[in-house]
A tleap script that builds the chain and sets N, CA, C and O, in Angstrom:
source leaprc.protein.ff14SB
mol = sequence {
  NMET ARG ASN SER ARG ASP ALA ILE LEU VAL
  ARG LEU GLY ALA ASP PHE ALA GLY VAL LEU
  LEU ALA GLY ASP LEU PHE ALA ALA ALA LEU
  PHE ALA GLY VAL LEU PHE ALA ALA ALA LEU
  LEU ALA GLY VAL LEU LEU ALA GLY VAL LEU
  PHE ALA ALA ALA LEU PHE ALA ALA GLY PHE
  LEU VAL GLY VAL PHE PHE THR VAL ALA SER
  MET GLU VAL CGLY
}
set mol.1.N position { 25.567 -8.917 25.685 }
set mol.1.CA position { 25.064 -10.127 25.461 }
set mol.1.C position { 26.151 -10.826 26.394 }
set mol.1.O position { 27.329 -10.496 26.533 }
set mol.2.N position { 25.429 -11.923 27.027 }
set mol.2.CA position { 26.573 -13.018 27.781 }
set mol.2.C position { 27.703 -13.599 26.858 }
set mol.2.O position { 28.927 -13.539 26.980 }
set mol.3.N position { 26.843 -14.232 25.813 }
set mol.3.CA position { 27.982 -14.993 25.030 }
set mol.3.C position { 27.433 -14.915 23.460 }
set mol.3.O position { 26.491 -14.256 23.018 }
set mol.4.N position { 28.282 -15.750 22.819 }
set mol.4.CA position { 27.906 -15.288 21.323 }
set mol.4.C position { 26.706 -16.234 20.959 }
set mol.4.O position { 26.051 -15.865 19.984 }
set mol.5.N position { 26.319 -17.365 21.565 }
set mol.5.CA position { 25.094 -17.900 21.304 }
set mol.5.C position { 23.877 -17.082 21.284 }
set mol.5.O position { 23.146 -17.024 20.296 }
set mol.6.N position { 23.627 -16.349 22.551 }
set mol.6.CA position { 22.677 -15.631 22.613 }
set mol.6.C position { 22.613 -14.423 21.442 }
set mol.6.O position { 21.550 -14.079 20.926 }
set mol.7.N position { 23.729 -13.919 21.152 }
set mol.7.CA position { 23.942 -13.023 20.061 }
set mol.7.C position { 23.390 -13.495 18.842 }
set mol.7.O position { 22.593 -12.852 18.160 }
set mol.8.N position { 23.916 -14.866 18.520 }
set mol.8.CA position { 23.257 -15.564 17.481 }
set mol.8.C position { 21.698 -16.055 17.358 }
set mol.8.O position { 21.150 -16.276 16.278 }
set mol.9.N position { 21.156 -16.171 18.469 }
set mol.9.CA position { 19.829 -16.342 18.602 }
set mol.9.C position { 18.940 -15.053 18.564 }
set mol.9.O position { 17.758 -15.110 18.224 }
set mol.10.N position { 19.648 -13.724 18.980 }
set mol.10.CA position { 18.731 -12.498 18.887 }
set mol.10.C position { 18.981 -12.527 17.171 }
set mol.10.O position { 17.969 -12.776 16.516 }
set mol.11.N position { 19.870 -12.361 16.639 }
set mol.11.CA position { 19.914 -12.164 15.302 }
set mol.11.C position { 19.245 -12.803 14.322 }
set mol.11.O position { 18.887 -12.310 13.252 }
set mol.12.N position { 19.045 -14.144 14.782 }
set mol.12.CA position { 17.949 -15.192 14.163 }
set mol.12.C position { 16.545 -14.797 14.375 }
set mol.12.O position { 15.663 -15.006 13.542 }
set mol.13.N position { 16.376 -14.268 15.418 }
set mol.13.CA position { 15.124 -13.760 15.873 }
set mol.13.C position { 14.814 -12.363 15.069 }
set mol.13.O position { 13.659 -12.151 14.700 }
set mol.14.N position { 15.690 -11.563 14.843 }
set mol.14.CA position { 15.371 -10.498 14.251 }
set mol.14.C position { 15.309 -10.805 12.508 }
set mol.14.O position { 14.648 -10.161 11.692 }
set mol.15.N position { 16.012 -11.728 12.293 }
set mol.15.CA position { 16.011 -12.092 10.830 }
set mol.15.C position { 14.449 -12.581 10.784 }
set mol.15.O position { 13.602 -11.909 10.195 }
set mol.16.N position { 14.196 -13.578 11.331 }
set mol.16.CA position { 12.946 -14.139 11.316 }
set mol.16.C position { 11.521 -13.177 11.142 }
set mol.16.O position { 10.580 -13.341 10.366 }
set mol.17.N position { 11.751 -12.092 12.193 }
set mol.17.CA position { 10.953 -11.124 12.129 }
set mol.17.C position { 10.773 -10.232 10.947 }
set mol.17.O position { 9.701 -9.826 10.498 }
set mol.18.N position { 11.996 -9.981 10.501 }
set mol.18.CA position { 11.879 -9.337 9.129 }
set mol.18.C position { 11.445 -10.066 7.888 }
set mol.18.O position { 11.066 -9.418 6.913 }
set mol.19.N position { 11.487 -11.571 7.870 }
set mol.19.CA position { 10.888 -12.229 7.146 }
set mol.19.C position { 9.422 -12.389 7.212 }
set mol.19.O position { 8.721 -12.586 6.219 }
set mol.20.N position { 8.951 -12.288 8.531 }
set mol.20.CA position { 7.552 -12.399 8.922 }
set mol.20.C position { 6.623 -11.084 8.175 }
set mol.20.O position { 5.620 -11.053 7.462 }
set mol.21.N position { 7.624 -9.961 8.808 }
set mol.21.CA position { 6.966 -8.621 8.292 }
set mol.21.C position { 7.097 -8.523 6.674 }
set mol.21.O position { 6.286 -7.854 6.033 }
set mol.22.N position { 8.114 -9.193 6.078 }
set mol.22.CA position { 7.857 -8.950 4.435 }
set mol.22.C position { 6.906 -9.769 4.256 }
set mol.22.O position { 6.054 -9.216 3.561 }
set mol.23.N position { 6.566 -10.970 4.571 }
set mol.23.CA position { 5.449 -11.650 4.110 }
set mol.23.C position { 4.183 -11.079 4.289 }
set mol.23.O position { 3.321 -11.188 3.417 }
set mol.24.N position { 3.974 -10.424 5.439 }
set mol.24.CA position { 2.719 -9.497 5.770 }
set mol.24.C position { 2.573 -8.400 4.874 }
set mol.24.O position { 1.447 -8.066 4.505 }
set mol.25.N position { 3.535 -7.840 4.509 }
set mol.25.CA position { 3.448 -6.703 3.635 }
set mol.25.C position { 3.115 -7.238 2.220 }
set mol.25.O position { 2.267 -6.685 1.519 }
set mol.26.N position { 3.721 -8.195 1.872 }
set mol.26.CA position { 3.386 -9.022 0.584 }
set mol.26.C position { 1.793 -9.692 0.493 }
set mol.26.O position { 1.071 -9.751 -0.502 }
set mol.27.N position { 1.561 -10.092 1.659 }
set mol.27.CA position { 0.304 -10.642 1.707 }
set mol.27.C position { -0.960 -9.362 1.560 }
set mol.27.O position { -1.957 -9.435 0.842 }
set mol.28.N position { -0.628 -8.384 2.330 }
set mol.28.CA position { -1.336 -7.115 2.349 }
set mol.28.C position { -1.538 -6.607 0.886 }
set mol.28.O position { -2.645 -6.289 0.452 }
set mol.29.N position { -0.182 -6.547 0.033 }
set mol.29.CA position { -0.328 -5.827 -1.155 }
set mol.29.C position { -1.182 -6.952 -2.198 }
set mol.29.O position { -1.841 -6.580 -3.169 }
set mol.30.N position { -1.029 -8.286 -1.806 }
set mol.30.CA position { -1.683 -9.287 -2.613 }
set mol.30.C position { -3.306 -9.081 -2.590 }
set mol.30.O position { -4.102 -9.105 -3.528 }
set mol.31.N position { -3.501 -8.887 -1.310 }
set mol.31.CA position { -5.191 -8.824 -1.011 }
set mol.31.C position { -5.539 -7.250 -1.408 }
set mol.31.O position { -6.752 -7.060 -1.324 }
set mol.32.N position { -5.006 -6.403 -1.702 }
set mol.32.CA position { -5.272 -5.111 -1.976 }
set mol.32.C position { -5.422 -5.344 -3.433 }
set mol.32.O position { -6.361 -4.751 -3.965 }
set mol.33.N position { -4.762 -6.008 -4.092 }
set mol.33.CA position { -4.607 -6.411 -5.731 }
set mol.33.C position { -5.773 -7.069 -5.825 }
set mol.33.O position { -6.494 -6.771 -6.778 }
set mol.34.N position { -6.216 -8.078 -4.900 }
set mol.34.CA position { -7.417 -8.984 -5.460 }
set mol.34.C position { -8.645 -8.063 -4.984 }
set mol.34.O position { -9.653 -8.039 -5.690 }
set mol.35.N position { -8.590 -7.372 -3.908 }
set mol.35.CA position { -9.714 -6.654 -3.841 }
set mol.35.C position { -9.955 -5.283 -5.176 }
set mol.35.O position { -10.975 -4.808 -5.677 }
set mol.36.N position { -8.693 -5.046 -5.354 }
set mol.36.CA position { -9.049 -4.068 -6.559 }
set mol.36.C position { -9.629 -4.586 -7.939 }
set mol.36.O position { -10.352 -3.924 -8.684 }
set mol.37.N position { -9.161 -5.965 -8.167 }
set mol.37.CA position { -9.792 -6.706 -9.305 }
set mol.37.C position { -11.009 -7.025 -8.942 }
set mol.37.O position { -11.691 -7.187 -9.954 }
set mol.38.N position { -11.615 -7.196 -7.965 }
set mol.38.CA position { -12.811 -7.593 -7.789 }
set mol.38.C position { -13.674 -6.477 -7.942 }
set mol.38.O position { -14.632 -6.611 -8.704 }
set mol.39.N position { -13.498 -5.362 -7.332 }
set mol.39.CA position { -14.132 -3.940 -7.395 }
set mol.39.C position { -14.142 -3.692 -9.069 }
set mol.39.O position { -15.224 -3.446 -9.601 }
set mol.40.N position { -12.980 -3.759 -9.839 }
set mol.40.CA position { -12.947 -3.638 -11.105 }
set mol.40.C position { -13.919 -4.344 -11.859 }
set mol.40.O position { -14.624 -3.780 -12.696 }
set mol.41.N position { -13.997 -5.755 -11.555 }
set mol.41.CA position { -14.839 -6.833 -12.548 }
set mol.41.C position { -16.395 -6.240 -12.197 }
set mol.41.O position { -17.264 -6.031 -13.043 }
set mol.42.N position { -16.517 -6.032 -10.798 }
set mol.42.CA position { -17.944 -5.658 -10.237 }
set mol.42.C position { -18.430 -4.554 -11.260 }
set mol.42.O position { -19.534 -4.528 -11.804 }
set mol.43.N position { -17.334 -3.592 -11.429 }
set mol.43.CA position { -17.812 -2.197 -12.035 }
set mol.43.C position { -18.105 -2.592 -13.333 }
set mol.43.O position { -19.107 -2.181 -13.917 }
set mol.44.N position { -17.341 -3.326 -13.807 }
set mol.44.CA position { -17.519 -3.950 -15.504 }
set mol.44.C position { -18.663 -4.627 -15.675 }
set mol.44.O position { -19.338 -4.427 -16.685 }
set mol.45.N position { -19.024 -5.474 -14.772 }
set mol.45.CA position { -20.334 -6.309 -14.788 }
set mol.45.C position { -21.568 -5.490 -14.969 }
set mol.45.O position { -22.448 -5.621 -15.821 }
set mol.46.N position { -21.432 -4.366 -13.720 }
set mol.46.CA position { -22.535 -3.404 -13.493 }
set mol.46.C position { -22.785 -2.526 -14.516 }
set mol.46.O position { -23.944 -2.144 -14.676 }
set mol.47.N position { -21.591 -1.993 -15.501 }
set mol.47.CA position { -21.800 -0.957 -16.427 }
set mol.47.C position { -22.523 -2.018 -17.700 }
set mol.47.O position { -23.236 -1.473 -18.544 }
set mol.48.N position { -22.296 -3.478 -17.766 }
set mol.48.CA position { -22.787 -4.144 -18.605 }
set mol.48.C position { -24.045 -4.531 -18.745 }
set mol.48.O position { -24.670 -4.717 -19.790 }
set mol.49.N position { -24.453 -4.666 -17.440 }
set mol.49.CA position { -25.798 -4.659 -17.052 }
set mol.49.C position { -26.723 -3.405 -17.338 }
set mol.49.O position { -27.842 -3.595 -17.813 }
set mol.50.N position { -26.343 -2.323 -17.101 }
set mol.50.CA position { -26.923 -1.032 -17.184 }
set mol.50.C position { -27.007 -0.904 -18.878 }
set mol.50.O position { -28.105 -0.628 -19.361 }
set mol.51.N position { -26.026 -1.073 -19.633 }
set mol.51.CA position { -26.057 -1.033 -20.920 }
set mol.51.C position { -26.877 -1.860 -21.425 }
set mol.51.O position { -27.837 -1.441 -22.072 }
set mol.52.N position { -26.688 -3.049 -21.253 }
set mol.52.CA position { -28.046 -4.044 -21.814 }
set mol.52.C position { -29.300 -3.493 -21.286 }
set mol.52.O position { -30.154 -3.177 -22.114 }
set mol.53.N position { -29.528 -3.339 -20.118 }
set mol.53.CA position { -31.013 -2.656 -19.654 }
set mol.53.C position { -31.337 -1.293 -20.627 }
set mol.53.O position { -32.460 -1.080 -21.085 }
set mol.54.N position { -30.298 -0.509 -20.838 }
set mol.54.CA position { -30.760 0.579 -21.807 }
set mol.54.C position { -30.829 -0.071 -23.085 }
set mol.54.O position { -31.784 0.420 -23.686 }
set mol.55.N position { -30.311 -0.868 -23.714 }
set mol.55.CA position { -30.656 -1.526 -24.828 }
set mol.55.C position { -31.830 -1.958 -25.288 }
set mol.55.O position { -32.362 -1.796 -26.387 }
set mol.56.N position { -32.317 -2.752 -23.951 }
set mol.56.CA position { -33.506 -3.508 -23.889 }
set mol.56.C position { -34.842 -2.360 -23.960 }
set mol.56.O position { -35.849 -2.531 -24.647 }
set mol.57.N position { -34.591 -1.240 -23.130 }
set mol.57.CA position { -35.349 -0.382 -22.973 }
set mol.57.C position { -35.621 0.284 -24.346 }
set mol.57.O position { -36.788 0.340 -24.733 }
set mol.58.N position { -34.689 0.758 -25.058 }
set mol.58.CA position { -34.840 1.466 -26.095 }
set mol.58.C position { -35.289 0.818 -27.117 }
set mol.58.O position { -35.948 1.475 -27.922 }
set mol.59.N position { -35.082 -0.572 -27.375 }
set mol.59.CA position { -35.890 -1.729 -28.438 }
set mol.59.C position { -37.196 -1.620 -27.776 }
set mol.59.O position { -38.035 -1.296 -28.616 }
set mol.60.N position { -37.696 -1.760 -26.622 }
set mol.60.CA position { -38.983 -1.842 -26.295 }
set mol.60.C position { -39.724 -0.491 -26.763 }
set mol.60.O position { -40.742 -0.496 -27.455 }
set mol.61.N position { -39.153 0.529 -26.348 }
set mol.61.CA position { -39.858 1.890 -26.649 }
set mol.61.C position { -40.184 2.158 -28.362 }
set mol.61.O position { -41.225 2.646 -28.804 }
set mol.62.N position { -39.113 1.743 -29.091 }
set mol.62.CA position { -38.978 1.692 -30.418 }
set mol.62.C position { -40.349 0.518 -30.954 }
set mol.62.O position { -41.175 0.792 -31.824 }
set mol.63.N position { -40.303 -0.424 -30.388 }
set mol.63.CA position { -41.342 -1.465 -30.736 }
set mol.63.C position { -42.696 -0.897 -30.345 }
set mol.63.O position { -43.599 -0.913 -31.182 }
set mol.64.N position { -42.887 -0.427 -29.211 }
set mol.64.CA position { -43.995 0.447 -28.775 }
set mol.64.C position { -44.485 1.384 -29.822 }
set mol.64.O position { -45.581 1.360 -30.382 }
set mol.65.N position { -43.563 2.157 -29.986 }
set mol.65.CA position { -43.802 3.166 -31.274 }
set mol.65.C position { -44.341 2.913 -32.648 }
set mol.65.O position { -45.188 3.519 -33.305 }
set mol.66.N position { -43.561 1.772 -32.922 }
set mol.66.CA position { -44.004 1.338 -34.375 }
set mol.66.C position { -45.196 0.583 -34.400 }
set mol.66.O position { -45.828 0.380 -35.436 }
set mol.67.N position { -45.633 0.014 -32.899 }
set mol.67.CA position { -46.744 -0.822 -32.893 }
set mol.67.C position { -47.891 0.083 -32.969 }
set mol.67.O position { -48.836 -0.070 -33.744 }
set mol.68.N position { -47.751 1.098 -32.068 }
set mol.68.CA position { -48.910 2.006 -32.082 }
set mol.68.C position { -49.003 2.710 -33.336 }
set mol.68.O position { -50.175 2.800 -33.700 }
set mol.69.N position { -48.059 3.316 -34.232 }
set mol.69.CA position { -47.990 3.857 -35.334 }
set mol.69.C position { -48.770 3.136 -36.455 }
set mol.69.O position { -49.529 3.667 -37.267 }
set mol.70.N position { -48.389 1.604 -36.335 }
set mol.70.CA position { -49.240 1.047 -37.458 }
set mol.70.C position { -50.567 0.801 -37.050 }
set mol.70.O position { -51.391 0.668 -37.955 }
set mol.71.N position { -51.012 0.698 -35.695 }
set mol.71.CA position { -52.514 1.027 -35.380 }
set mol.71.C position { -53.139 2.032 -36.003 }
set mol.71.O position { -54.223 1.865 -36.563 }
set mol.72.N position { -52.427 3.332 -35.960 }
set mol.72.CA position { -52.942 4.646 -36.402 }
set mol.72.C position { -52.955 4.575 -37.883 }
set mol.72.O position { -53.762 5.298 -38.469 }
set mol.73.N position { -52.197 3.829 -38.546 }
set mol.73.CA position { -52.139 3.856 -39.908 }
set mol.73.C position { -53.402 2.968 -40.474 }
set mol.73.O position { -54.226 3.508 -41.212 }
set mol.74.N position { -53.529 1.555 -40.093 }
set mol.74.CA position { -54.250 0.519 -40.324 }
set mol.74.C position { -55.756 0.952 -39.791 }
set mol.74.O position { -56.692 0.157 -39.875 }
savepdb mol mol.pdb
quit
C-alpha cells in the first residue's frame, strides 16, 4: 500500500463486498423459503382438490346405486 488512505479504501471495499455477499445469501435463503412455502401450499391445495373429487365421486356412485336399487324395487 502506498499510504494509509489506500489501505482504508481497500478495507472499506472488502467490508462492503462482505455486506453485499451476506445480503445476497440472505436473499437466496429467503427466496428458497418462499419457493418451499409455495410448493407446500400447492401440494396442500392439490391434495384438497383430489380429496374433494374423491368424495364427490363416492357420493355420486352411492347416489347412482340407490337410484338404481329403488328402480329395481319399485
